[in-house]
N, CA, C and O of each residue as an XYZ file, in Angstrom:
1004
protein
N     248.244     98.238     15.704
C     248.292     97.560     17.138
C     247.921     98.360     18.247
O     248.364     99.499     18.399
N     247.418     98.015     18.745
C     246.373     98.735     19.988
C     246.403     97.830     21.701
O     245.970     96.679     21.743
N     246.868     98.408     22.805
C     246.676     98.271     23.882
C     245.635     97.328     24.443
O     244.482     97.576     24.090
N     245.822     96.257     25.278
C     245.425     95.723     26.644
C     245.293     96.274     27.384
O     244.235     96.758     27.786
N     246.377     96.379     27.820
C     246.640     97.330     28.741
C     247.843     98.240     28.873
O     248.872     97.612     29.120
N     248.005     99.677     28.763
C     248.672    100.734     28.525
C     249.365    101.011     29.962
O     250.060    102.003     30.179
N     249.100    100.060     30.860
C     249.456    101.101     32.281
C     249.813    100.106     33.349
O     249.003     99.645     34.154
N     251.044     99.825     33.293
C     251.423     98.115     33.852
C     252.743     98.304     35.064
O     253.434     99.322     35.020
N     253.021     97.134     36.211
C     254.011     97.815     36.129
C     255.069     96.677     35.814
O     256.242     96.975     35.586
N     254.820     95.943     35.811
C     256.183     94.121     35.003
C     255.726     94.071     33.483
O     256.591     93.754     32.666
N     254.490     94.344     33.046
C     254.274     93.563     31.468
C     253.120     94.213     31.266
O     252.326     94.694     32.075
N     253.114     94.170     29.952
C     252.093     94.798     29.038
C     251.712     94.032     28.456
O     252.593     93.274     28.052
N     250.149     93.645     27.973
C     249.373     92.814     26.476
C     249.468     93.704     25.784
O     249.407     94.740     26.445
N     249.650     93.961     24.274
C     250.014     93.710     22.821
C     249.193     93.470     22.158
O     248.762     92.369     22.499
N     248.639     93.865     21.317
C     248.177     92.524     19.998
C     247.904     94.005     18.688
O     247.368     95.104     18.549
N     248.981     92.669     17.796
C     249.681     93.215     16.663
C     248.112     93.295     15.661
O     247.867     93.044     16.841
N     247.280     93.352     15.058
C     246.944     93.998     13.659
C     247.483     93.413     12.520
O     248.572     93.985     12.480
N     247.455     92.492     11.352
C     248.097     92.531     10.446
C     247.150     91.852      9.438
O     245.973     91.688      9.760
N     247.599     91.450      8.240
C     247.469     90.760      7.532
C     247.731     89.349      7.613
O     248.676     89.124      8.369
N     247.068     87.998      6.939
C     247.384     86.989      6.831
C     248.573     86.465      6.600
O     249.053     86.823      5.524
N     249.273     85.683      7.282
C     250.626     85.900      6.863
C     251.288     86.226      7.567
O     252.003     85.251      7.800
N     251.658     87.189      8.270
C     253.041     87.736      9.136
C     253.141     86.337     10.319
O     252.202     85.663     10.744
N     254.491     86.224     10.613
C     254.883     85.550     10.564
C     255.319     85.871     11.834
O     255.300     87.098     11.922
N     255.920     85.077     13.441
C     256.570     85.463     14.443
C     257.644     86.328     14.431
O     257.730     87.397     15.035
N     258.827     85.574     13.387
C     260.091     86.216     13.577
C     260.125     87.886     12.981
O     261.192     88.492     12.885
N     258.967     88.424     12.655
C     258.913     89.926     11.477
C     258.279     90.506     12.454
O     257.711     91.520     12.049
N     258.057     90.214     14.073
C     257.691     90.981     14.907
C     258.917     91.070     16.236
O     259.724     90.232     16.639
N     258.641     92.391     16.642
C     260.691     92.684     17.568
C     259.907     94.504     18.224
O     259.356     95.547     17.871
N     260.357     93.846     19.188
C     259.681     94.451     20.293
C     261.019     95.467     21.055
O     261.762     94.706     21.674
N     261.451     96.825     21.150
C     262.776     97.518     21.288
C     262.304     98.301     22.073
O     261.087     98.209     22.237
N     262.916     99.168     22.715
C     262.676    100.523     23.630
C     264.068    101.800     22.970
O     265.236    101.861     22.587
N     262.798    102.641     23.231
C     263.311    104.249     22.824
C     263.276    105.121     24.059
O     262.695    105.051     25.142
N     264.140    105.994     23.474
C     265.573    105.771     22.705
C     266.577    105.066     22.680
O     266.781    104.074     23.380
N     267.574    105.723     21.527
C     268.386    104.979     20.825
C     269.367    104.032     22.447
O     269.505    102.837     22.708
N     269.759    105.095     23.051
C     270.747    104.423     24.252
C     270.267    103.620     24.756
O     271.089    102.747     25.034
N     268.930    103.308     25.183
C     267.991    102.434     25.550
C     267.792    101.307     24.670
O     266.862    100.502     24.689
N     268.547    101.343     24.082
C     267.608     99.897     22.807
C     267.665     98.815     23.389
O     268.856     98.652     23.654
N     267.078     97.955     23.757
C     267.118     96.700     24.392
C     265.706     96.011     24.003
O     264.629     96.604     24.059
N     265.868     94.750     23.625
C     265.174     93.575     23.569
C     264.086     93.214     24.280
O     264.588     92.234     24.831
N     262.485     93.269     24.876
C     262.309     93.109     25.998
C     261.870     91.174     25.686
O     261.741     90.565     24.624
N     261.794     90.880     26.588
C     260.536     89.882     26.930
C     259.423     89.748     26.434
O     258.488     90.444     26.828
N     259.251     88.678     25.307
C     257.752     88.690     24.741
C     256.998     87.079     24.810
O     257.258     85.981     24.315
N     256.418     87.380     25.301
C     255.639     85.100     24.584
C     254.414     86.057     24.289
O     253.892     87.097     24.690
N     254.222     84.637     22.930
C     252.504     84.987     22.096
C     251.827     84.120     23.223
O     252.197     83.022     23.639
N     250.825     84.823     23.590
C     249.737     84.286     24.096
C     248.508     83.925     23.455
O     247.582     83.265     23.926
N     248.639     84.544     22.104
C     247.002     83.903     21.495
C     247.516     84.198     19.741
O     248.592     84.660     19.360
N     246.575     83.841     19.074
C     247.196     84.271     17.326
C     245.861     83.744     16.531
O     245.362     82.739     17.037
N     245.296     84.189     15.529
C     244.595     83.799     14.766
C     245.204     84.377     12.775
O     246.293     84.564     12.232
N     244.064     84.436     12.440
C     244.293     84.790     11.484
C     245.177     85.942     10.830
O     246.127     85.718     10.080
N     244.711     87.285     11.239
C     244.938     88.323     10.617
C     245.559     89.555     12.859
O     245.522     90.771     13.048
N     245.958     88.482     13.838
C     246.291     89.373     14.480
C     247.364     88.450     15.280
O     247.992     87.457     14.912
N     247.338     89.095     16.410
C     248.524     88.095     16.776
C     248.417     88.604     18.357
O     248.953     89.709     18.264
N     247.907     88.395     20.252
C     248.246     88.460     21.052
C     249.574     88.011     22.433
O     249.759     87.018     23.137
N     250.351     89.540     22.258
C     251.708     88.978     23.100
C     252.001     89.464     24.396
O     252.434     90.612     24.294
N     251.954     89.106     25.497
C     253.033     89.907     26.459
C     254.103     90.032     26.870
O     254.821     89.034     26.931
N     254.527     91.145     27.245
C     255.720     91.698     27.231
C     256.416     91.964     28.794
O     255.895     92.670     29.658
N     257.128     91.561     28.872
C     257.713     91.779     30.594
C     258.921     92.502     30.547
O     259.683     92.883     29.658
N     258.855     92.584     31.910
C     259.969     92.839     32.524
C     260.287     94.884     32.379
O     261.414     95.368     32.483
N     259.093     95.668     32.149
C     259.236     96.853     31.903
C     258.917     97.481     33.486
O     257.911     97.305     34.173
N     259.968     98.154     33.747
C     260.382     98.460     34.790
C     260.174    100.594     34.687
O     259.998    101.401     35.601
N     260.285    100.774     33.419
C     260.060    102.505     33.308
C     259.271    103.029     32.069
O     259.234    102.408     31.007
N     258.782    103.957     32.236
C     258.460    104.461     31.199
C     259.049    104.137     29.904
O     260.228    104.409     29.677
N     257.989    103.338     28.689
C     258.840    102.797     27.640
C     257.970    103.175     26.382
O     256.739    103.198     26.380
N     258.682    103.428     25.451
C     258.109    103.158     24.029
C     258.374    102.318     23.623
O     259.561    102.076     23.407
N     257.006    101.126     23.204
C     257.278     99.919     22.214
C     257.067    100.145     20.965
O     256.038    100.701     20.579
N     258.255     99.640     19.963
C     257.753     99.875     18.709
C     257.414     98.182     18.142
O     258.062     97.225     18.566
N     256.277     98.049     17.113
C     256.179     96.607     16.564
C     256.405     97.153     15.476
O     255.872     98.168     15.027
N     257.693     96.100     14.725
C     257.560     95.833     13.384
C     257.342     95.049     12.539
O     258.222     94.290     12.945
N     256.817     94.360     11.420
C     255.641     93.584     11.276
C     256.342     93.727      9.457
O     257.288     94.386      9.025
N     255.110     92.540      8.582
C     255.818     92.063      7.431
C     254.540     92.143      6.846
O     253.985     91.095      7.174
N     253.696     92.878      6.094
C     251.858     92.807      5.653
C     252.381     92.865      4.541
O     253.314     93.631      4.299
N     251.687     91.785      3.385
C     252.178     92.078      2.184
C     253.298     92.183      1.831
O     253.462     93.203      1.162
N     254.695     91.243      2.049
C     255.656     91.977      1.709
C     256.265     93.124      2.311
O     257.478     93.281      2.452
N     255.251     94.015      2.702
C     255.932     95.149      2.968
C     256.389     95.732      3.888
O     255.497     96.573      3.778
N     256.915     96.067      4.659
C     257.569     96.574      6.287
C     257.379     97.396      6.688
O     257.827     98.435      6.205
N     256.766     97.387      7.569
C     255.575     98.365      8.406
C     256.038     98.334     10.104
O     256.459     97.393     10.777
N     255.815     99.528     10.414
C     255.974     99.611     12.083
C     255.192    100.012     12.401
O     254.414    100.323     11.498
N     254.749    100.324     13.775
C     253.806    100.906     15.114
C     254.516    101.011     16.888
O     255.278    100.260     17.498
N     254.087    101.825     17.127
C     254.440    102.379     18.675
C     253.539    102.354     19.450
O     252.538    103.070     19.406
N     253.768    101.612     20.164
C     252.588    102.507     21.347
C     253.660    103.191     22.850
O     254.887    103.088     22.836
N     252.972    103.779     23.893
C     254.040    104.043     24.622
C     252.955    103.770     26.135
O     251.770    104.055     26.303
N     253.915    103.138     27.021
C     253.525    102.268     28.037
C     253.910    103.109     29.039
O     254.967    103.723     28.893
N     253.065    103.304     30.328
C     253.634    104.033     31.254
C     253.799    102.931     32.622
O     253.129    101.927     32.866
N     255.149    103.631     33.528
C     254.541    102.974     34.959
C     253.864    103.766     35.885
O     253.750    104.977     36.074
N     253.271    102.319     36.631
C     252.071    103.018     37.278
C     252.701    102.550     38.551
O     253.441    101.568     38.601
N     252.352    103.356     39.667
C     252.456    102.953     41.201
C     251.626    102.916     41.806
O     251.423    104.110     42.027
N     250.497    102.090     42.583
C     249.533    102.008     43.033
C     249.386    102.190     44.670
O     250.282    101.719     45.370
N     248.524    102.712     45.147
C     248.007    102.928     46.763
C     248.146    101.143     47.508
O     247.245    100.315     47.648
N     249.968    101.009     47.952
C     249.620     99.701     48.397
C     249.460    100.173     49.664
O     248.905     99.412     50.456
N     249.968    101.729     50.225
C     249.761    101.800     52.327
C     249.358    102.714     51.935
O     249.744    103.456     51.032
N     247.942    102.764     53.056
C     247.477    104.149     53.500
C     247.674    103.941     54.886
O     247.725    102.913     55.561
N     247.826    105.774     55.307
C     247.501    105.550     56.833
C     246.909    106.567     57.398
O     247.162    107.753     57.181
N     246.276    106.223     57.981
C     245.700    107.529     58.384
C     245.754    107.917     60.313
O     246.023    107.206     61.281
N     245.412    109.168     60.195
C     245.936    109.844     61.590
C     244.917    110.797     62.217
O     244.899    111.889     61.648
N     243.972    110.660     63.350
C     243.267    111.320     64.484
C     244.424    112.198     65.065
O     245.602    111.955     65.324
N     243.563    113.415     65.180
C     244.573    114.332     66.573
C     243.738    115.564     67.005
O     243.448    116.657     66.516
N     243.494    114.907     68.104
C     243.552    114.584     69.275
C     242.464    114.062     69.381
O     241.365    114.497     69.036
N     242.951    112.355     70.247
C     241.962    111.668     69.974
C     240.689    111.496     70.976
O     239.541    111.052     70.938
N     241.366    111.963     71.671
C     240.201    112.714     72.937
C     239.858    114.046     72.415
O     240.592    115.028     72.304
N     238.286    113.872     72.032
C     238.423    115.471     72.070
C     236.701    115.448     73.061
O     236.133    114.377     73.271
N     236.251    116.488     73.435
C     235.285    116.894     73.538
C     233.860    117.705     72.670
O     234.060    118.533     71.782
N     232.443    117.286     73.122
C     231.570    117.442     72.077
C     231.195    118.713     72.098
O     230.827    119.449     73.013
N     231.429    118.958     70.259
C     231.711    120.030     70.015
C     232.939    120.768     69.111
O     232.960    121.473     68.102
N     233.889    120.244     69.983
C     235.258    120.566     69.511
C     235.945    120.292     68.581
O     235.719    119.086     68.487
N     236.730    120.563     67.699
C     237.340    120.370     66.706
C     238.584    119.040     66.879
O     239.258    118.775     67.874
N     238.575    118.371     65.533
C     239.424    117.005     65.655
C     240.065    117.278     64.240
O     239.248    118.067     63.765
N     241.180    117.067     63.149
C     241.889    116.663     62.138
C     242.153    115.325     61.972
O     242.581    114.521     62.800
N     241.688    115.077     60.166
C     241.288    114.076     59.979
C     242.632    114.130     58.951
O     242.735    115.003     58.089
N     243.836    112.879     59.203
C     244.877    113.137     58.324
C     245.440    111.755     57.515
O     245.601    110.806     58.282
N     245.711    111.528     56.333
C     245.472    110.558     55.461
C     247.148    110.935     53.910
O     247.258    111.732     52.978
N     247.747    110.197     54.293
C     248.247    109.837     53.474
C     248.385    108.767     52.896
O     248.100    107.667     53.370
N     248.948    109.044     51.541
C     249.345    107.547     50.403
C     250.989    107.688     50.130
O     251.346    108.166     49.054
N     251.730    107.377     50.862
C     252.549    107.611     49.970
C     253.362    106.628     48.315
O     253.045    105.534     47.848
N     254.104    107.315     47.997
C     254.873    106.538     46.807
C     253.548    106.278     46.066
O     252.988    105.188     46.187
N     253.009    107.317     45.258
C     251.860    106.674     44.132
C     252.268    107.618     43.119
O     252.894    108.656     43.332
N     251.810    107.119     41.827
C     252.331    107.647     40.631
C     251.251    106.824     40.077
O     250.956    105.737     40.573
N     250.307    107.616     38.458
C     250.212    109.034     39.302
C     249.489    109.502     39.258
O     248.515    108.983     38.712
N     249.379    110.972     39.843
C     248.482    111.166     40.986
C     246.868    111.745     40.412
O     245.809    111.846     41.031
N     247.227    112.071     38.915
C     245.696    112.222     38.317
C     245.480    111.071     38.029
O     246.164    110.285     37.372
N     243.720    110.845     38.922
C     242.794    110.152     38.821
C     243.204    109.810     39.981
O     243.009    108.594     39.980
N     243.709    110.121     41.112
C     243.855    109.157     42.798
C     242.463    110.429     43.474
O     242.324    111.649     43.566
N     241.825    109.399     43.747
C     240.708    110.111     44.652
C     241.499    109.031     46.554
O     241.829    107.905     46.925
N     241.400    110.237     46.991
C     241.288    109.478     48.606
C     240.319    110.339     49.376
O     240.359    111.557     49.545
N     239.483    109.502     49.786
C     237.741    109.704     50.630
C     237.893    109.797     52.173
O     237.641    108.614     52.403
N     238.148    110.402     53.552
C     237.428    110.093     54.427
C     236.301    109.683     54.790
O     235.219    110.227     54.568
N     236.616    108.174     55.674
C     235.053    107.646     56.011
C     234.437    108.111     57.552
O     234.996    108.917     58.296
N     233.460    107.571     57.771
C     233.222    107.832     59.586
C     232.444    106.515     58.610
O     231.733    106.667     57.616
N     232.972    104.863     59.462
C     231.867    103.342     59.360
C     231.888    104.274     57.646
O     232.781    104.941     57.124
N     230.264    103.869     57.098
C     229.953    104.026     55.994
C     230.267    105.258     54.382
O     230.469    105.391     53.175
N     229.980    106.142     56.383
C     229.634    107.720     55.343
C     230.794    108.431     55.420
O     231.617    108.544     56.329
N     230.705    109.094     53.848
C     231.953    110.305     53.378
C     232.307    111.470     54.399
O     231.759    112.539     54.130
N     232.968    111.459     55.308
C     232.887    112.272     55.728
C     233.922    113.493     54.601
O     233.610    114.666     54.808
N     234.691    113.355     53.854
C     235.897    114.138     52.856
C     236.217    113.096     51.596
O     236.493    111.899     51.517
N     236.039    114.145     50.693
C     236.824    113.181     49.456
C     237.269    114.514     48.650
O     236.690    115.588     48.487
N     238.620    113.990     48.175
C     239.842    115.057     47.367
C     239.951    114.463     46.001
O     240.219    113.270     46.145
N     239.855    114.791     44.683
C     240.570    113.264     43.784
C     241.444    114.941     42.830
O     241.073    116.019     42.364
N     242.497    114.297     42.978
C     243.943    115.087     42.110
C     244.361    115.257     41.511
O     244.713    114.269     40.866
N     244.662    116.134     41.171
C     244.642    116.396     39.031
C     246.301    116.398     39.188
O     246.971    116.472     40.218
N     246.710    116.295     37.845
C     248.147    116.978     37.523
C     248.741    115.977     36.575
O     247.844    115.275     36.110
N     249.789    115.696     36.176
C     250.346    115.141     35.217
C     251.762    114.256     35.442
O     252.200    113.290     34.818
N     252.389    115.132     36.816
C     253.209    114.064     37.461
C     253.189    112.667     37.637
O     252.527    112.039     38.462
N     254.262    112.073     36.474
C     254.533    110.092     36.479
C     255.794    110.224     37.748
O     256.341    109.157     37.469
N     256.318    110.567     38.487
C     257.452    110.224     39.560
C     255.906    109.630     40.488
O     254.710    109.919     40.481
N     256.890    108.574     41.288
C     256.028    108.700     42.611
C     256.541    109.653     43.562
O     257.664    109.965     43.958
N     255.043    110.111     43.866
C     255.344    110.778     45.509
C     254.175    110.808     46.355
O     253.133    110.218     46.070
N     254.348    111.484     47.376
C     252.742    110.865     48.901
C     251.836    112.034     48.127
O     251.939    112.956     47.318
N     251.176    111.548     48.700
C     248.993    112.243     48.239
C     248.773    112.374     50.042
O     249.256    111.521     50.786
N     248.164    113.288     50.444
C     247.773    113.885     51.442
C     247.042    114.903     51.786
O     247.253    116.109     51.654
N     245.901    114.162     52.374
C     244.855    115.466     52.708
C     244.534    115.098     54.224
O     244.642    114.196     55.054
N     244.013    116.551     54.010
C     243.938    117.093     55.942
C     242.515    117.278     55.918
O     241.907    117.521     54.876
N     242.089    117.194     56.797
C     240.200    117.918     56.694
C     239.676    117.950     57.853
O     239.103    116.904     58.156
N     239.646    119.489     59.295
C     239.327    119.857     60.019
C     237.525    119.317     60.255
O     237.005    119.139     59.153
N     236.761    119.105     61.185
C     235.487    118.964     61.690
C     235.553    118.945     63.247
O     236.615    118.916     63.869
N     233.961    118.970     63.975
C     233.858    118.674     64.678
C     233.150    117.446     65.353
O     232.344    116.715     64.778
N     233.510    117.342     66.479
C     233.037    116.011     67.204
C     231.387    116.458     67.459
O     230.849    117.557     67.596
N     230.855    115.030     67.453
C     229.456    115.284     67.978
C     229.408    113.387     69.201
O     230.297    112.576     69.463
N     228.303    113.438     69.485
C     228.211    112.885     70.370
C     228.072    111.659     70.108
O     228.025    110.800     70.989
N     227.960    111.343     68.478
C     227.102    109.772     67.412
C     228.794    109.434     67.405
O     228.955    108.244     67.673
N     229.772    109.973     67.230
C     231.178    109.872     66.946
C     232.120    109.007     68.031
O     233.124    108.412     67.639
N     231.663    108.995     69.539
C     232.345    108.199     70.200
C     232.626    106.374     70.084
O     232.158    105.498     70.812
N     232.987    106.321     69.622
C     234.225    105.212     69.504
C     233.897    104.396     68.076
O     234.317    103.251     67.904
N     233.083    105.121     67.046
C     233.368    104.841     65.251
C     234.341    105.029     64.945
O     235.125    105.889     65.345
N     234.476    104.136     64.063
C     235.578    103.804     63.486
C     235.589    104.836     62.464
O     234.531    105.139     61.913
N     237.003    105.574     62.068
C     237.663    106.536     60.857
C     238.148    105.533     60.096
O     238.573    104.467     60.541
N     238.076    105.954     58.561
C     239.655    104.712     57.818
C     239.388    105.829     56.761
O     238.491    106.671     56.719
N     240.378    105.598     55.967
C     240.777    106.728     54.593
C     241.083    105.731     53.261
O     242.187    105.189     53.213
N     240.114    105.494     52.191
C     240.126    104.747     51.441
C     241.071    105.989     49.970
O     240.702    107.100     49.591
N     242.214    105.224     49.546
C     242.403    105.731     48.440
C     242.097    104.690     47.046
O     242.127    103.504     47.373
N     241.883    104.866     45.939
C     241.675    105.090     44.655
C     242.537    105.466     43.298
O     242.894    106.612     43.029
N     242.802    104.338     42.517
C     243.311    105.163     41.096
C     242.822    104.571     39.809
O     243.041    103.467     39.312
N     242.156    105.512     39.427
C     241.334    104.859     38.046
C     241.672    105.065     36.896
O     241.500    106.058     36.190
N     242.370    103.710     36.613
C     243.241    103.885     35.724
C     242.647    103.241     33.984
O     243.280    102.996     32.957
N     241.150    103.146     34.333
C     240.316    102.559     33.316
C     240.079    103.668     31.923
O     239.402    103.501     30.909
N     240.950    104.858     32.361
C     240.883    105.552     31.014
C     242.012    105.135     30.174
O     241.784    105.043     28.968
N     243.398    104.821     30.679
C     244.439    104.121     29.660
C     244.542    103.311     29.609
O     245.703    102.940     29.437
N     243.053    101.856     29.741
C     243.341    100.878     29.284
C     243.904     99.739     30.594
O     244.285     98.573     30.492
N     243.724    100.922     32.219
C     243.712     99.655     33.128
C     243.048     99.432     34.259
O     242.973     98.205     34.320
N     242.793     99.652     34.710
C     241.785     99.036     36.087
C     241.734     99.725     37.180
O     242.642    100.551     37.264
N     240.630     99.679     38.509
C     241.069    100.664     39.437
C     241.192     99.977     40.345
O     240.884     98.821     40.635
N     241.682    100.788     40.802
C     243.052     99.549     42.224
C     242.234    101.301     43.060
O     241.735    102.400     42.820
N     242.833     99.934     44.549
C     242.341    100.424     45.491
C     242.760    100.563     47.057
O     241.711    100.192     47.583
N     243.381    100.776     47.805
C     243.541    100.333     49.282
C     243.051    100.895     50.412
O     242.904    102.107     50.249
N     242.642    100.407     51.818
C     242.091    101.010     52.601
C     242.786    101.180     54.201
O     243.253    100.201     54.784
N     242.782    102.030     54.573
C     243.618    102.434     55.718
C     243.255    101.238     56.609
O     242.394    100.438     56.245
N     244.209    101.054     58.310
C     242.940    100.566     58.991
C     242.639    101.584     59.798
O     243.078    102.729     59.903
N     241.217    100.530     60.751
C     240.495    102.158     61.013
C     240.841    102.414     62.009
O     241.437    101.439     62.468
N     240.828    103.042     62.536
C     241.154    104.435     63.678
C     239.561    104.661     64.741
O     238.549    104.654     64.040
N     239.217    104.903     66.743
C     238.381    105.042     66.875
C     238.913    106.586     67.766
O     239.898    106.941     68.413
N     237.765    107.106     67.384
C     237.519    108.420     67.984
C     237.055    108.588     69.696
O     235.928    108.114     69.837
N     237.498    109.014     70.726
C     237.160    109.088     71.872
C     236.392    110.269     71.758
O     236.707    111.225     71.050
N     235.087    110.170     72.666
C     234.213    111.693     72.436
C     233.617    111.696     73.460
O     232.900    110.722     73.688
N     233.703    112.925     74.571
C     232.820    113.071     75.916
C     232.552    114.388     75.896
O     232.902    115.330     75.186
N     231.574    114.192     77.207
C     230.948    115.332     77.180
C     231.626    116.826     78.150
O     232.010    116.688     79.311
N     231.663    118.098     77.464
C     231.857    118.962     78.014
C     231.373    119.286     79.348
O     232.119    119.802     80.181
N     230.003    118.970     79.616
C     229.419    119.012     80.781
C     230.098    118.569     82.381
O     229.958    119.036     83.512
N     230.885    117.431     81.805
C     231.375    116.487     83.255
C     233.018    117.375     83.047
O     234.008    116.672     82.842
N     233.104    118.209     83.087
C     234.925    119.319     83.053
C     234.244    120.324     83.884
O     234.800    121.044     84.712
N     232.671    120.307     83.519
C     231.907    121.573     84.646
C     231.697    121.085     85.943
O     232.114    121.675     86.940
N     231.010    119.933     85.978
C     231.318    119.462     87.241
C     232.445    119.427     88.075
O     232.658    119.940     89.173
N     232.975    118.876     87.499
C     234.684    118.208     88.277
C     234.806    120.252     88.581
O     234.728    120.727     89.714
N     234.924    120.785     87.800
C     235.858    122.273     87.859
C     234.655    123.028     89.302
O     234.889    123.937     90.098
N     233.803    122.442     89.180
C     232.566    123.055     90.328
C     232.621    122.134     91.455
O     232.211    122.501     92.557
N     233.078    121.006     91.276
C     233.106    120.218     92.999
C     234.709    120.895     93.670
O     234.889    121.257     94.832
N     235.709    120.915     92.556
C     236.888    121.906     93.063
C     236.783    122.817     93.854
O     237.227    122.992     94.988
N     235.742    123.797     92.740
C     235.569    125.223     93.551
C     235.080    125.400     95.182
O     235.484    125.956     96.203
N     233.937    124.549     94.731
C     233.571    123.870     96.390
C     234.444    123.708     97.208
O     234.850    124.630     97.916
N     234.877    122.556     97.258
C     235.590    121.712     98.597
C     237.057    123.162     98.579
O     237.379    123.740     99.617
N     237.434    123.338     97.788
C     238.646    124.964     98.464
C     237.836    125.797     99.185
O     238.072    126.140    100.343
N     236.528    126.262     98.293
C     235.806    127.100     99.687
C     235.642    126.349    100.604
O     236.066    126.869    101.637
N     235.135    125.128    100.803
C     234.747    124.832    102.389
C     236.145    124.778    102.877
O     236.349    125.357    103.944
N     237.117    124.212    102.317
C     238.513    124.224    103.292
C     239.105    125.715    104.123
O     239.319    126.102    105.272
N     239.223    126.386    102.251
C     239.320    127.633    102.789
C     238.482    128.532    104.298
O     238.972    129.501    104.877
N     237.568    128.069    104.534
C     236.534    128.410    105.166
C     236.256    128.036    106.865
O     235.625    128.560    107.784
N     237.127    126.801    106.685
C     237.711    125.936    107.142
C     238.504    126.093    108.233
O     238.230    125.908    109.419
N     239.567    126.472    107.694
C     240.768    127.010    107.722
C     241.174    128.469    108.654
O     241.940    128.866    109.531
N     240.079    128.908    107.776
C     240.446    130.742    108.390
C     239.974    130.272    109.522
O     240.765    129.836    110.358
N     238.674    130.273    109.743
C     237.243    129.658    111.360
C     238.180    129.106    112.447
O     237.957    129.546    113.574
N     239.733    127.747    112.254
C     240.027    127.763    113.367
C     241.562    128.227    113.603
O     242.352    127.887    114.484
N     241.706    129.085    112.557
C     242.259    130.217    112.552
C     242.779    131.423    114.005
O     243.593    131.523    114.924
N     241.588    132.162    113.330
C     240.507    132.758    114.198
C     240.071    132.263    115.030
O     240.034    133.171    115.860
N     239.580    131.231    115.586
C     239.296    130.499    117.304
C     240.602    130.575    117.497
O     240.862    131.774    117.599
N     241.386    130.059    117.582
C     243.076    129.754    117.848
C     243.322    132.077    118.607
O     243.444    132.452    119.773
N     243.297    132.771    117.577
C     243.679    134.280    117.271
C     242.397    134.657    118.677
O     242.849    135.441    119.511
N     241.128    134.231    118.914
C     240.501    134.958    119.773
C     240.568    134.208    121.622
O     240.270    134.565    122.762
N     241.268    132.780    120.786
C     241.204    132.389    122.367
C     242.647    132.576    122.495
O     242.629    131.747    123.405
N     243.569    132.817    122.443
C     244.608    133.617    122.723
C     244.583    134.934    123.359
O     245.149    135.181    124.423
N     243.739    135.978    122.499
C     243.586    137.285    123.413
C     242.691    137.412    124.634
O     242.920    138.328    125.424
N     241.487    136.394    124.896
C     241.120    135.882    125.557
C     241.650    135.278    126.687
O     241.183    135.645    127.765
N     242.483    134.469    126.684
C     243.588    134.051    127.691
C     244.647    135.253    128.231
O     245.173    135.341    129.341
N     244.760    136.014    127.240
C     246.044    137.041    128.271
C     244.802    137.890    128.713
O     245.196    138.629    129.616
N     243.542    138.091    128.478
C     242.643    139.202    129.358
C     242.540    138.493    129.933
O     241.741    139.212    130.532
N     242.535    137.360    130.644
C     242.023    136.830    131.708
C     243.359    136.540    133.016
O     243.239    136.497    134.241
N     244.298    136.418    132.349
C     245.722    136.036    133.130
C     245.826    137.377    133.227
O     246.412    137.559    134.295
N     245.601    138.403    132.740
C     246.164    140.015    133.464
C     245.631    140.867    134.338
O     246.173    141.802    134.928
N     243.785    140.218    134.412
C     243.223    140.745    135.248
C     243.306    140.352    136.932
O     243.202    141.117    137.890
N     243.553    138.743    136.911
C     243.818    137.666    137.582
C     245.115    138.525    138.695
O     244.946    138.845    139.872
N     246.927    138.817    137.473
C     247.401    138.619    137.916
C     247.681    140.050    139.162
O     248.365    140.017    140.184
N     246.527    141.699    138.350
C     246.609    142.443    138.964
C     245.797    142.238    140.351
O     246.461    142.522    141.348
N     244.603    141.837    140.563
C     244.121    140.992    141.501
C     245.429    140.725    142.735
O     245.907    141.443    143.613
N     245.678    139.390    142.296
C     246.418    139.182    143.737
C     247.847    140.223    143.661
O     248.402    140.249    144.760
N     248.443    140.945    142.765
C     249.222    141.742    143.580
C     248.540    142.606    144.547
O     249.035    142.575    145.674
N     247.439    143.435    144.371
C     246.375    144.402    145.479
C     246.619    143.584    146.876
O     247.180    143.905    147.924
N     245.939    142.356    146.436
C     246.148    142.158    148.083
C     247.195    141.689    148.318
O     246.996    141.468    149.513
N     248.565    141.214    148.077
C     249.055    141.553    148.736
C     249.924    142.692    149.343
O     250.452    142.623    150.453
N     250.032    143.981    148.303
C     250.182    145.149    148.694
C     249.717    145.221    150.688
O     250.369    145.350    151.724
N     247.907    145.009    150.251
C     247.462    144.849    151.415
C     247.809    144.096    152.689
O     247.714    144.535    153.835
N     248.136    143.148    152.390
C     248.572    142.170    153.693
C     249.604    143.029    154.240
O     249.587    143.560    155.350
N     250.404    143.103    153.451
C     251.773    143.382    153.878
C     252.206    144.846    154.780
O     253.117    144.994    155.595
N     250.680    146.314    154.046
C     250.612    146.960    154.522
C     250.087    147.118    155.921
O     250.040    148.088    156.678
N     249.685    145.799    156.038
C     248.130    145.076    157.628
C     249.661    144.762    158.840
O     249.529    144.974    160.045
N     250.796    144.330    158.332
C     251.241    143.927    158.814
C     252.835    144.706    159.060
O     253.668    144.188    159.804
């Protein structure tokens, strides 16, 4: 028996190789171990003199498929392991900060939830069609889990308003499957020139200095004016008092 699709989500294709004369009633598919012993649904798709092709349905977990057949009056059996995979259906991309100055660093993060197996999964960060960073996962864990890739890079002037995206590819061809992929929604990065900040700071500084000088000059003028007024008032008061004393003496 050879698998046409050894990795699947709901069904698998099995080819039974045997001698002439094998009947469909001699073919039986069961799940193993014995406590899960259940006959799976199967459909005969095609057959010729020495082989039959079946599609097996309702595979919801990793399963050992056992095929029994009779060849030249001899009962035989063979088995095949079918593993369920969880393709990358959702790819989430995040940029932070989304507003960054030229020459400053920012972070690109891509998450692929509930994917299995991780082995053979490649997550690629893209800037337009250009590859920024790529990571291929390793491991044999078959249970669904989240794959995450984080990459720090530097903002350039040409990055402004150009889209970033993330592509997740699961390569099951070595296991009898296909190349499954999914792409995130694009996100744009806002990049600005840091010289703009320097100009704003310089303008604010100049305005602050001029305002300080203006206020200081007003205060100094007020203080000097008050002192001058007091000196003038004091001189005239002494002269007036002296005249009054002279007139009083003459009288």
